[in-house]
LUMTOR-402056 format. One line per field, with one value per residue (C-alpha): x, z, y; residue number from 1; residue in one letter. Coordinates in steps of 0.1 Angstrom, whole numbers, padded with zeros to 4 digits. Layout:
BEGIN
x <- (X  ...)
z <- (Z  ...)
y <- (Y  ...)
nr <- (NUM  ...)
rest <- (a  ...)
//
This chain:
BEGIN
x <- (-0109  -0088  -0077  -0068  -0048  -0024  -0014  -0015  0007  0032  0040  0048  0060  0091  0109  0120  0135  0157  0189  0183  0175  0206  0227  0214  0213  0237  0229  0230  0236  0202  0180  0159  0144  0126  0103  0108  0101  0069  0057  0065  0045  0015  0015  0018  -0008  -0036  -0051  -0049  -0067  -0093  -0102  -0101  -0125  -0150  -0146  -0147  -0161  -0145  -0144  -0122  -0097  -0097  -0091  -0063  -0047  -0048  -0034  -0006  0002  0003  0025  0049  0049  0058  0085  0099  0101  0122  0145  0181  0197  0187  0181  0156  0139  0135  0121  0095  0086  0077  0054  0038  0033  0015  -0010  -0010  -0022  -0053  -0060  -0058  -0080  -0105  -0113  -0121  -0143  -0162  -0169  -0186  -0205  -0220  -0230  -0251  -0236  -0250  -0231  -0198  -0180  -0186  -0174  -0144  -0135  -0133  -0110  -0089  -0088  -0070  -0042  -0042  -0039  -0012  0008  0009  0011  0032  0066  0063  0053  0081  0107  0095  0095  0130  0144  0129  0120  0132  0127  0111  0080  0073  0061  0047  0022  0004  -0006  -0033  -0047  -0049  -0064  -0092  -0098  -0100  -0125  -0147  -0147  -0153  -0182  -0200  -0192  -0218  -0216  -0248  -0259  -0251  -0213  -0214  -0210  -0241  -0249  -0228  -0206  -0169  -0149  -0119  -0087  -0064  -0031  -0009  -0022  -0015  0021  0026  0014  0037  0067  0058  0051  0081  0106  0092  0091  0126  0139  0121  0131  0167  0175  0198  0203  0219  0229  0229  0197  0214  0234  0229  0208  0183  0181  0176  0149  0130  0133  0121  0091  0081  0083  0062  0037  0033  0030  0004  -0018  -0016  -0026  -0054  -0070  -0073  -0082  -0119  -0117  -0087  -0071  -0072  -0102  -0102  -0132  -0111  -0094  -0123  -0147  -0139  -0150  -0125  -0096  -0097  -0098  -0069  -0048  -0058  -0049  -0017  -0009  -0019  0008  0033  0022  0024  0061  0068  0053  0059  0095  0110  0091  0108  0142  0132  0119  0151  0178  0163  0142  0165  0136  0140  0128  0097  0089  0094  0070  0044  0047  0038  0012  -0012  -0019  -0033  -0053  -0072  -0075  -0102  -0121  -0123  -0132  -0160  -0175  -0169  -0204  -0218  -0197  -0202  -0239  -0242  -0215  -0211  -0182  -0160  -0163  -0157  -0125  -0114  -0120  -0099  -0069  -0070  -0067  -0040  -0020  -0023  -0012  0018  0028  0026  0054  0083  0070  0077  0104  0139  0144  0109  0090  0076  0040  0043  0049  0025  -0002  0006  0002  -0030  -0045  -0031  -0047  -0081  -0078  -0068  -0097  -0121  -0102  -0095  -0125  -0152  -0133  -0131  -0168  -0176  -0158  -0172  -0207  -0203  -0199  -0218  -0209  -0190  -0168  -0162  -0132  -0114  -0123  -0112  -0079  -0072  -0073  -0052  -0027  -0023  -0018  0009  0027  0025  0041  0070  0074  0072  0100  0122  0114  0115  0146  0164  0151  0163  0197  0201  0191  0213  0243  0239  0239  0269  0288  0283  0292  0316  0352  0359  0334  0332  0360  0347  0310  0288  0278  0242  0210  0215  0250  0239  0212  0236  0261  0234  0224  0259  0272  0301  0325  0311  0317  0287  0289  0290  0261  0239  0248  0238  0205  0197  0206  0182  0155  0159  0159  0126  0111  0118  0102  0071  0069  0071  0043  0022  0028  0015  -0016  -0021  -0018  -0045  -0067  -0062  -0070  -0103  -0112  -0112  -0139  -0175  -0193  -0217  -0205  -0227  -0244  -0250  -0284  -0267  -0257  -0240  -0250  -0279  -0300  -0313  -0300  -0267  -0287  -0294  -0264  -0283  -0261  -0233  -0244  -0228  -0248  -0226  -0249  -0234  -0249  -0268  -0262  -0285  -0274  -0285)
z <- (0123  0155  0146  0111  0126  0143  0109  0091  0116  0118  0081  0083  0119  0118  0088  0102  0134  0116  0121  0159  0160  0141  0162  0194  0183  0154  0125  0097  0071  0080  0091  0059  0074  0099  0070  0049  0078  0087  0051  0046  0077  0067  0032  0039  0067  0047  0030  0063  0083  0056  0057  0096  0097  0074  0096  0131  0126  0123  0159  0172  0143  0147  0185  0180  0155  0178  0207  0186  0173  0208  0221  0191  0199  0235  0226  0200  0226  0247  0219  0229  0194  0157  0154  0183  0169  0135  0151  0171  0140  0124  0154  0147  0111  0122  0139  0111  0085  0106  0109  0073  0058  0086  0090  0053  0055  0085  0067  0039  0065  0084  0056  0025  -0008  -0011  0021  0016  -0004  0025  0051  0030  0025  0062  0065  0037  0056  0084  0060  0046  0082  0091  0059  0069  0107  0110  0098  0119  0150  0145  0141  0172  0193  0181  0185  0218  0236  0227  0196  0218  0222  0185  0195  0229  0214  0199  0233  0242  0207  0206  0241  0232  0200  0219  0244  0217  0196  0226  0239  0208  0179  0176  0146  0129  0140  0107  0113  0139  0130  0127  0158  0157  0129  0137  0119  0101  0094  0066  0086  0060  0034  0057  0063  0026  0018  0046  0030  -0006  0002  0026  0001  -0028  -0010  0005  -0030  -0043  -0014  -0012  -0048  -0063  -0028  -0005  -0034  -0072  -0090  -0107  -0076  -0059  -0030  -0055  -0076  -0046  -0032  -0065  -0070  -0034  -0039  -0071  -0054  -0025  -0049  -0066  -0031  -0021  -0052  -0044  -0007  -0015  -0041  -0015  0015  0027  0036  0017  0027  -0009  -0025  -0062  -0067  -0060  -0094  -0112  -0108  -0134  -0112  -0084  -0106  -0128  -0098  -0083  -0114  -0116  -0080  -0084  -0112  -0089  -0064  -0092  -0101  -0065  -0063  -0085  -0063  -0029  -0034  -0061  -0058  -0025  -0041  -0071  -0048  -0027  -0054  -0083  -0068  -0037  -0012  0024  0035  0051  0020  -0002  0020  0015  -0023  -0019  0008  -0015  -0033  -0002  0005  -0028  -0029  -0001  -0014  -0048  -0033  -0013  -0045  -0066  -0060  -0080  -0110  -0107  -0100  -0135  -0154  -0136  -0115  -0144  -0164  -0134  -0126  -0162  -0162  -0131  -0142  -0177  -0161  -0138  -0168  -0185  -0153  -0150  -0186  -0179  -0152  -0177  -0194  -0164  -0170  -0155  -0127  -0123  -0092  -0063  -0072  -0105  -0092  -0063  -0089  -0107  -0074  -0066  -0099  -0095  -0061  -0075  -0104  -0082  -0059  -0088  -0095  -0063  -0041  -0066  -0073  -0036  -0031  -0063  -0051  -0016  -0029  -0053  -0025  0006  0042  0045  0015  0020  0043  0018  -0012  0005  0017  -0018  -0035  -0007  -0009  -0047  -0042  -0016  -0038  -0068  -0047  -0037  -0074  -0084  -0060  -0075  -0111  -0109  -0087  -0114  -0140  -0120  -0114  -0151  -0162  -0137  -0145  -0182  -0175  -0152  -0178  -0204  -0182  -0197  -0192  -0172  -0144  -0146  -0121  -0086  -0094  -0072  -0087  -0075  -0068  -0030  -0033  -0058  -0035  -0006  -0027  -0038  -0001  0005  -0028  -0014  -0027  -0063  -0089  -0102  -0135  -0117  -0095  -0124  -0143  -0114  -0109  -0146  -0143  -0113  -0133  -0162  -0139  -0122  -0156  -0167  -0136  -0141  -0177  -0162  -0138  -0168  -0183  -0151  -0154  -0189  -0175  -0149  -0177  -0197  -0166  -0162  -0198  -0184  -0159  -0167  -0180  -0151  -0116  -0098  -0065  -0039  -0023  0011  0021  0053  0071  0083  0062  0027  0002  -0017  -0049  -0040  -0059  -0091  -0121  -0101  -0103  -0135  -0136  -0140  -0131  -0102  -0076  -0049  -0067  -0084  -0111  -0103)
y <- (0049  0048  0012  0024  0053  0028  0014  0048  0067  0038  0042  0079  0087  0064  0077  0111  0094  0069  0090  0091  0054  0044  0068  0051  0014  0012  -0011  0014  -0015  -0031  -0003  -0005  -0037  -0015  -0008  -0040  -0063  -0046  -0045  -0082  -0092  -0070  -0084  -0121  -0120  -0101  -0132  -0152  -0126  -0121  -0158  -0158  -0129  -0148  -0179  -0164  -0129  -0095  -0085  -0112  -0107  -0069  -0071  -0096  -0073  -0043  -0063  -0077  -0042  -0028  -0056  -0050  -0013  -0018  -0042  -0018  0009  -0014  -0026  -0029  -0032  -0030  -0067  -0067  -0036  -0052  -0084  -0064  -0044  -0077  -0084  -0050  -0060  -0092  -0069  -0043  -0070  -0076  -0039  -0029  -0057  -0060  -0023  -0021  -0052  -0039  -0006  -0027  -0048  -0019  0005  0000  0006  0041  0053  0035  0062  0086  0061  0049  0086  0090  0061  0076  0109  0090  0082  0117  0132  0107  0116  0152  0149  0117  0130  0162  0143  0118  0145  0164  0133  0123  0158  0169  0136  0102  0081  0054  0076  0071  0036  0045  0070  0040  0027  0053  0053  0015  0014  0037  0018  -0015  0000  0014  -0018  -0040  -0019  -0007  -0031  -0059  -0083  -0096  -0130  -0146  -0140  -0168  -0205  -0226  -0248  -0280  -0266  -0266  -0238  -0252  -0233  -0242  -0239  -0257  -0233  -0203  -0215  -0220  -0185  -0171  -0189  -0179  -0143  -0140  -0154  -0133  -0100  -0106  -0111  -0080  -0058  -0068  -0075  -0048  -0035  -0061  -0083  -0082  -0093  -0123  -0133  -0166  -0152  -0136  -0167  -0190  -0167  -0165  -0203  -0209  -0186  -0203  -0237  -0225  -0210  -0244  -0261  -0235  -0243  -0280  -0274  -0250  -0273  -0300  -0279  -0279  -0242  -0228  -0195  -0183  -0200  -0206  -0184  -0153  -0158  -0175  -0146  -0120  -0091  -0100  -0112  -0081  -0058  -0077  -0071  -0035  -0027  -0047  -0022  0006  -0006  -0004  0031  0044  0039  0068  0096  0080  0069  0091  0124  0134  0128  0150  0177  0178  0171  0190  0217  0221  0219  0209  0175  0192  0211  0180  0161  0188  0184  0148  0153  0173  0140  0124  0155  0154  0116  0112  0142  0127  0093  0108  0123  0092  0079  0108  0095  0058  0061  0077  0058  0025  0013  0000  0032  0054  0034  0036  0073  0077  0056  0071  0106  0094  0081  0115  0132  0110  0116  0153  0151  0148  0179  0201  0227  0223  0232  0245  0257  0236  0244  0226  0191  0198  0206  0173  0154  0172  0161  0126  0121  0133  0108  0079  0086  0079  0047  0028  0033  0024  -0009  -0018  -0010  -0030  -0061  -0059  -0055  -0085  -0110  -0121  -0116  -0148  -0141  -0104  -0106  -0129  -0108  -0075  -0091  -0104  -0070  -0053  -0082  -0077  -0039  -0046  -0071  -0047  -0020  -0043  -0053  -0016  -0007  -0033  -0026  0012  0011  -0009  0016  0046  0031  0022  0057  0074  0051  0059  0096  0094  0072  0099  0128  0154  0145  0176  0166  0128  0122  0119  0118  0096  0063  0056  0075  0076  0088  0115  0127  0129  0148  0173  0178  0191  0204  0223  0196  0199  0225  0244  0225  0191  0201  0212  0180  0158  0177  0172  0135  0131  0150  0127  0096  0106  0115  0079  0065  0085  0072  0037  0047  0058  0024  0008  0030  0015  -0020  -0012  0001  -0031  -0052  -0033  -0044  -0079  -0070  -0075  -0044  -0045  -0054  -0079  -0068  -0095  -0097  -0100  -0065  -0077  -0046  -0024  -0001  -0007  -0032  -0030  -0026  0010  0020  0026  0021  0005  -0030  -0042  -0075  -0106  -0134  -0155  -0177  -0157  -0124  -0100  -0076  -0040)
nr <- (1  2  3  4  5  6  7  8  9  10  11  12  13  14  15  16  17  18  19  20  21  22  23  24  25  26  27  28  29  30  31  32  33  34  35  36  37  38  39  40  41  42  43  44  45  46  47  48  49  50  51  52  53  54  55  56  57  58  59  60  61  62  63  64  65  66  67  68  69  70  71  72  73  74  75  76  77  78  79  80  81  82  83  84  85  86  87  88  89  90  91  92  93  94  95  96  97  98  99  100  101  102  103  104  105  106  107  108  109  110  111  112  113  114  115  116  117  118  119  120  121  122  123  124  125  126  127  128  129  130  131  132  133  134  135  136  137  138  139  140  141  142  143  144  145  146  147  148  149  150  151  152  153  154  155  156  157  158  159  160  161  162  163  164  165  166  167  168  169  170  171  172  173  174  175  176  177  178  179  180  181  182  183  184  185  186  187  188  189  190  191  192  193  194  195  196  197  198  199  200  201  202  203  204  205  206  207  208  209  210  211  212  213  214  215  216  217  218  219  220  221  222  223  224  225  226  227  228  229  230  231  232  233  234  235  236  237  238  239  240  241  242  243  244  245  246  247  248  249  250  251  252  253  254  255  256  257  258  259  260  261  262  263  264  265  266  267  268  269  270  271  272  273  274  275  276  277  278  279  280  281  282  283  284  285  286  287  288  289  290  291  292  293  294  295  296  297  298  299  300  301  302  303  304  305  306  307  308  309  310  311  312  313  314  315  316  317  318  319  320  321  322  323  324  325  326  327  328  329  330  331  332  333  334  335  336  337  338  339  340  341  342  343  344  345  346  347  348  349  350  351  352  353  354  355  356  357  358  359  360  361  362  363  364  365  366  367  368  369  370  371  372  373  374  375  376  377  378  379  380  381  382  383  384  385  386  387  388  389  390  391  392  393  394  395  396  397  398  399  400  401  402  403  404  405  406  407  408  409  410  411  412  413  414  415  416  417  418  419  420  421  422  423  424  425  426  427  428  429  430  431  432  433  434  435  436  437  438  439  440  441  442  443  444  445  446  447  448  449  450  451  452  453  454  455  456  457  458  459  460  461  462  463  464  465  466  467  468  469  470  471  472  473  474  475  476  477  478  479  480  481  482  483  484  485  486  487  488  489  490  491  492  493  494  495  496  497  498  499  500  501  502  503  504  505  506  507  508  509  510  511  512)
rest <- (m  l  g  m  a  l  a  a  l  d  s  t  i  l  a  t  a  v  p  q  i  v  g  d  l  g  g  f  a  v  f  s  w  l  f  s  g  y  l  l  a  v  t  v  t  l  p  v  y  g  k  l  s  d  t  f  g  r  k  a  v  l  i  t  g  i  v  l  f  l  v  g  s  l  a  c  a  g  a  w  d  m  a  s  l  i  a  f  r  v  v  q  g  l  g  g  g  a  l  q  g  t  v  q  t  i  a  a  d  l  y  p  m  k  e  r  p  r  i  q  a  r  l  s  s  v  w  a  t  s  a  v  a  g  p  a  l  g  g  l  l  a  a  y  a  d  w  r  w  i  f  l  v  n  v  p  v  g  a  v  a  l  w  l  i  g  r  h  f  t  e  p  q  r  s  r  p  e  p  g  a  r  p  r  v  d  w  p  g  a  l  a  i  f  a  c  g  g  l  l  l  t  a  l  v  q  g  g  v  a  w  a  w  l  s  t  p  s  l  l  l  f  a  g  s  a  g  c  a  a  l  t  v  l  i  e  r  r  a  a  e  p  i  i  p  g  w  v  w  r  r  r  t  i  s  a  v  n  l  a  l  g  a  l  g  l  l  m  v  a  p  t  v  f  l  p  t  y  a  q  s  v  l  g  l  s  p  t  a  a  g  f  v  l  s  v  m  v  l  s  w  p  v  s  a  a  l  s  s  h  v  y  n  r  l  g  i  r  r  c  a  m  l  g  i  g  a  a  g  l  v  l  l  a  f  p  l  l  p  y  p  g  a  a  w  q  p  a  l  i  m  l  a  l  g  a  a  l  g  l  f  q  l  p  l  i  i  g  v  q  s  s  v  g  y  r  e  r  g  t  a  t  a  s  i  l  f  c  r  q  v  g  q  s  l  g  a  a  l  f  g  a  l  a  n  a  t  l  n  d  r  l  a  h  a  p  s  g  i  s  a  g  l  p  d  d  l  d  a  v  s  r  a  l  e  h  p  a  g  l  t  a  q  a  t  d  y  l  r  r  a  v  d  t  t  v  d  h  v  y  l  g  a  a  a  a  a  a  l  a  l  l  a  l  l  l  a  p  r  r  f  p  v  h  t  d  t  g  g  t  g  t  g  a  g  e  g  t  g  t  g  e  g  e  s  e  s  g  q  a  g  a)
//
């Protein structure tokens, strides 16, 4: 949990300190890479760390990730300009990729299937706490100390995590290589995955922002990522121990969950990216209050996840996940029905319900995939589903960003002639104008707020479509998830989850 806290806090504590960082180091035009560079490094390293944890064991990979993260944190605290800070954030991301995937895998190794919802809910509570406390802590440090302390606070947390893991975490004997066996690492495949993921994510993150979608940089990046993807397939087919083995996509259980969680990544862009804009621009809330409207989702999510075992023990994993994503789709469809301008409790209630629905969706699928494979495949399988979710989130940011800009541009193009002159021309400019509406007439202010309301409504409809895609992906999954006879941990067998084993017959597996 302490290791996970490093990655969880990092994603929330930095955002509120960006004005102070830019004011000190400059580089306003590229500050978004503080987040994009970190995300890119985490995403492209997830499959590599998953395979390494299966090959060399979880402990070595987790300790390496924490050390890399702390080295990156110390370097970030000493950054002298924006370029160096972005480079050191990438180093942090190289450690963060090891943290996110390996912690989830260890939870499945240590606890039998019956106990995993409770343990995974504790890990989810780390993210929920960070979502609430991170922005406040970041703002306090930036305002009353120095923004560099945002990175230095990682050091004591990481040091305690290293001590606890080094002293108390002992892996089962079977995680070590057999005598005389020499572990092999597919480094060409790892480099090809780095290149493919890096080019693709750069194209998705910067397209429509730093350059137009159909511009030369975008086309070159997409073409390069396609070429690297083809090269990756060729390398992985010939590798003795591929980073992304073919069985990840040949097994219906894993491939269907990968697609479903990729759609979840798409869906999550609506609340995490566009809801704060809606709360501030339409409802007129402060940034802190807008953050609270969003945070109720991450409060209900772990509670629902902890209770999900009571549902999937009765209905099965696939039905439980379909129930959760179906409810999430209905909740997302309800958002455009909110009155204008409405009250803050209304979107907060929507987010509370959305978190509860997604808790029934995501966690059972992760547990189902982890329980369908043996110890030596679990790191790779866990990393694959987290990788697909991250890629889906990057794709969602690009697609919904384009949808939002198209909707808003249409609204601005059809503004009444009396107020059309001088109106902002994109979502960011509209948000800034509504933060300081003194330069706008009352009619122009109301029109812009209604335009933002319509824009976010359309994004939520797109998120509901993503929920439908996730539901369709689950239809590809077997009716009964397989449960591997190797639980990879202590306690009773994974088959204890009565009704969760949705028995697809595979080698070394037993349907429960």
